[in-house]
C-alpha positions as a printed NumPy array, in Angstrom:
array([[ -0.679,   5.526,   7.12 ],
       [ -0.611,   8.972,   5.539],
       [ -3.203,  11.457,   6.745],
       [ -4.684,  11.602,   3.234],
       [ -5.49 ,   7.866,   3.347],
       [ -3.111,   7.072,   0.47 ],
       [ -1.76 ,   3.86 ,   2.006],
       [ -5.293,   2.521,   2.495],
       [ -6.189,   3.514,  -1.075],
       [ -3.059,   1.812,  -2.454],
       [ -4.031,  -1.371,  -0.627],
       [ -7.582,  -1.265,  -2.007],
       [ -6.249,  -0.539,  -5.492],
       [ -3.872,  -3.489,  -5.23 ],
       [ -6.754,  -5.759,  -4.19 ],
       [ -8.769,  -4.646,  -7.229],
       [ -5.81 ,  -5.42 ,  -9.496],
       [ -5.37 ,  -8.853,  -7.89 ],
       [ -9.044,  -9.711,  -8.461],
       [ -8.82 ,  -8.641, -12.097],
       [ -5.568, -10.524, -12.581],
       [ -7.227, -13.734, -11.385],
       [ -9.871, -13.44 , -14.122],
       [ -7.15 , -12.603, -16.644],
       [ -5.381, -15.869, -15.731],
       [ -8.627, -17.841, -16.231],
       [ -9.127, -16.172, -19.618],
       [ -5.537, -16.995, -20.598],
       [ -6.192, -20.681, -19.94 ],
       [ -9.475, -20.609, -21.881],
       [ -7.757, -18.813, -24.764],
       [ -5.081, -21.527, -24.941],
       [ -7.76 , -24.207, -25.254],
       [ -9.736, -22.206, -27.823],
       [ -6.629, -21.506, -29.905],
       [ -6.043, -25.229, -30.287],
       [ -9.492, -25.958, -31.646],
       [-10.857, -22.851, -33.338],
       [-10.174, -20.23 , -35.955],
       [ -8.79 , -16.905, -34.73 ],
       [-11.66 , -14.927, -36.229],
       [-14.451, -16.928, -34.581],
       [-16.068, -15.423, -31.488],
       [-15.147, -16.852, -28.117],
       [-16.334, -16.03 , -24.631],
       [-14.104, -14.658, -21.885],
       [-14.941, -13.683, -18.329],
       [-15.265, -10.013, -17.407],
       [-12.031,  -8.927, -15.726],
       [-13.54 ,  -6.116, -13.664],
       [-12.62 ,  -5.54 , -10.012],
       [-15.879,  -7.005,  -8.69 ],
       [-14.91 , -10.421,  -7.263],
       [-18.445, -11.766,  -7.704],
       [-18.726, -10.773, -11.392],
       [-18.931, -13.631, -13.875],
       [-20.327, -11.789, -16.892],
       [-19.3  , -13.362, -20.187],
       [-17.896, -11.193, -22.972],
       [-17.696, -12.148, -26.645],
       [-14.542, -11.34 , -28.613],
       [-12.369, -13.012, -31.247],
       [ -8.996, -14.585, -30.514],
       [ -7.369, -11.804, -32.547],
       [ -9.039,  -9.159, -30.367],
       [ -8.023, -11.073, -27.248],
       [ -4.382, -11.288, -28.34 ],
       [ -4.367,  -7.55 , -29.063],
       [ -5.683,  -6.908, -25.573],
       [ -2.866,  -8.935, -24.044],
       [ -0.102,  -6.862, -25.669],
       [ -0.202,  -4.603, -22.604],
       [  0.064,  -6.084, -19.098],
       [ -2.054,  -3.305, -17.6  ],
       [ -5.035,  -3.782, -19.949],
       [ -8.148,  -5.699, -18.932],
       [-11.416,  -6.499, -20.697],
       [-14.626,  -5.576, -18.891],
       [-18.333,  -5.673, -19.672],
       [-19.437,  -2.444, -21.396],
       [-21.296,  -0.98 , -18.411],
       [-20.398,   1.693, -15.854],
       [-20.795,  -0.708, -12.907],
       [-17.764,  -2.666, -14.173],
       [-15.592,   0.446, -14.504],
       [-13.536,   1.831, -11.573],
       [-12.11 ,   5.236, -12.604],
       [-10.035,   5.533,  -9.415],
       [ -7.743,   2.725, -10.683],
       [ -8.295,   2.591, -14.449],
       [ -9.098,   4.512, -17.599],
       [-10.974,   3.341, -20.686],
       [ -8.638,   2.844, -23.676],
       [-11.11 ,   1.202, -26.09 ],
       [-14.857,   0.728, -26.307],
       [-16.732,  -1.854, -28.336],
       [-20.377,  -2.865, -28.319],
       [-19.46 ,  -6.131, -26.568],
       [-16.674,  -4.974, -24.229],
       [-14.469,  -2.146, -22.982],
       [-10.7  ,  -2.295, -22.552],
       [ -9.384,  -0.518, -19.464],
       [ -5.841,   0.315, -18.425],
       [ -4.807,   0.156, -14.779],
       [ -2.78 ,   3.051, -13.402],
       [ -0.939,   3.84 , -10.181],
       [ -0.52 ,   1.022,  -7.665],
       [ -3.144,  -1.089,  -9.491],
       [ -1.098,  -0.808, -12.693],
       [  2.074,  -1.889, -10.9  ],
       [  0.342,  -4.926,  -9.401],
       [ -1.295,  -5.829, -12.729],
       [  2.048,  -5.795, -14.537],
       [  3.677,  -7.872, -11.813],
       [  0.876, -10.476, -12.063],
       [  0.732, -10.582, -15.87 ],
       [  0.768, -14.32 , -16.682],
       [  2.387, -13.752, -20.066],
       [  5.412, -12.156, -18.421],
       [  5.579, -14.682, -15.595],
       [  5.394, -17.739, -17.863],
       [  6.999, -16.252, -20.974],
       [  3.855, -16.941, -23.092],
       [  3.153, -14.555, -25.964]])
C-alpha cells in the first residue's frame, strides 16, 4: 500500500461503485417491466443508487429521464440530499427537485463502467 493510503482509498471507492451498480441493475430490471406496461412520460419510481448499502429511498422520474441517465455508464441517480452524495468518488452533473445525477470518477468510475449492465448485456 502506498504511504498516502491510495490503495486503500481505491478499494473503498471500488466498493462504493459496486454498491451503486447493484442498485442500477435493480432499476434496469424495474425499467424493463415499466416500459412494457406504461407510457414513457408517466412517472415511475426507481431506487436511489447512492453508495450507502442500506439506502432504499425511492426516486420519481419518467422513463425518458431514466433512459437519458443511462446514456453514460458512470452516471447514477441519487436522492437530492447531501447525505447521498460522496464527493470523493463522484461529481454532480444534474440536479432536479426529485433527484440528482452524479458521475463517478477515478477508480469508482472505472468499476462503474465495467459493471454497466447495458454494456454487459448489450441492452440500450
